[in-house]
C-alpha positions, 0 to 999 in steps of 0.5 A: 870837572862837572860836565854840562850834561852829567847825569843825563842818559841819551839812547842813540839809535843813529848811524852813519854821520848826521846822527852820530855827530849829534850824539857825540856832541851830547856825549862830549858834554857829559851825557851817558850815550848808549849807542844801540847798534844792530848786530852788524853794527853802524855802517861807518864801522867798516868805512875807511882804513882799520886796524881791527874788524869793525873799528874803521877810521870814520867810526873812530872820529864820530863815536867817542864818549859813547857806550855800545849795546847790540840789540836786535830790535826785530826780536820781542826780547830786544824790543823789551830791553829798549823799552826798559832803557826808555823808561829812565832815559832823558832823550831818544835820538834816531835817524831812521825814516819815521815809517821804519821806526813806526814799523819797529814800534818805537814812534814818537807817540808810543815812546812818549807815552812810555816816558812823558818826560823824554825828548824824542828826537827824530833826525830826518832828511825831510820835514814830516809835514812836507811832500818829501817826507819819508824819502831817503836822503844823504848828504849829496842829495841835500847839497843838491836840493838846498842850493849848495851845488847851485851856488857853485854853479853860479860861480863857474857853471860847474856842478860840484859838491863841497868835498866833505859831508858838510850837510851830515856834519853841520846838521848833526851839530844843529840837531845837537843844539835842538836836543840841548834846548829840548832837554832844558825845556824838559828839565824846567817843565817836567814834560818832554817833547818831540823834536824834529830836525830835517836836513833839507830845511836846515841846510836851506836856512844855512845856504840862504843866510847869505844867498837869499840876498835880493829874494829877502824882499817882496817882490824880489829885487832880483835873483838869489846869490851873494855875488861876492862869494859866487864870483869866479875870481873869489879864490885863494890868492896866488903868491910867489911860492904858494897861496894865501887866504886874505880878506880885507873887508872894511874900507880901511882894511882895503886902503891898508891892503893896497898900501901893503901891495905897494899900489897906491894907485889902487888905493885911490881907484874909485871903483874900490873905495867903498863897500858898494863900489867894491860889490859893483866891481867885485870880479875886477877887484878880485882879479887885481888882488890876484895880480898883485899877490904874486909879487910876494912870497906867502911868508912876506904877505903873512907878515905884512898883512898881519902887521896891518891887522888884515885877516889872513892865513896860509892854505893848509893841505889836509895833512898840513892842518895837523902841523898848524902851529896854532892847533899845536899850541892849543893841543887840538889833536889829542894823542890817545891810547885806545885799548884795542886800536892802540895809538890814535889821534882824535880831534878836540871840540871847539868848546872850552869850559873854564879853560879846559877841554871836554874830556874823552871819558869813553874811547870809541867802543867796540861792537857791543862792548858795554852790553853786559854792564848796560843790561846788568844795570837795568836788572838782568842777571848773568844767566839772562844775558847769556840767554840773550846771546844764545838767542841772538838778541844781543852779542857777547861783549868782546875786546879785540887784542890790543894792536901795536901802533 
């Protein structure tokens, strides 16, 4: 199966979540992603449970389809090796703050002068033209700045984070989208470009796609915030034995919902007959939906609502997601054998190309696993590589003994 990015090489100098999500996406699509790590390795190598050193669960879910090369970029030899790799690369991706990358000598101007057709992708917390440029940023900070926490406060007055690294992961996907577009441009024109992806700006656009609302207009027609999703009553619906998520949206769907609930009186209620009416009475609407939903079990509701073609589904716990019948039917969670970590379960992507999932060509690598083959591929001899190891420029590739799962 030919993959979309077959033949393209991506130098991945990213760490943690934001950058690795982007580069894993490129690797899934066929790019040869060389993950260039400091001697201590990516910080996620020690984040969470692990079977062997520096192969933690978080690292395993963010770094498939990559090869690992350790380089100490504070050494002249480490810099020289990276320059050689840059010469033949299609993309250079990093998530260091601009001033930190410039201090190493690999700022955008220097790298693109060395390889004018290369895509230089900087993944930052804040755009370079703004007053926050160069400041450190993590997911929690961006959730707060971009209005995500504010949306939660609009709902119930409580400041809370979405319980996942949403900004990091979503912005990684958006960064991959930008890199793909830049690679197409470079392929067509023969000229690379500098691509900046900023978490704050990107997550603000994401948040305000629905929450800008009345502030789209000039002058503003009121405050920001989409009332339907900030209603404190917008919650999974309680049933006789659990919860369901159900969203009748159109007028016809709401009519069918009230009939399924055996509440013909509410089907005729003028407060809920049109979209505008429902918006003006959103809290009362959600409160009544929760009141009627407890009259049936989850299974009864799912059968009834699906028969009426009303979007609905059960509430899965994190562990129950792995047993969801749809995900099982499409083989979403892949049972694989890692050469050092033994039996693993890794998630699929959302993509199917001609009916096939994107393959896992490379298991998440041990630290420096591919160093010798990468260095040999750019002309270094075994003696050169041994010398680099002795000097601390790189480390000896190692594969821990296989772990019995």
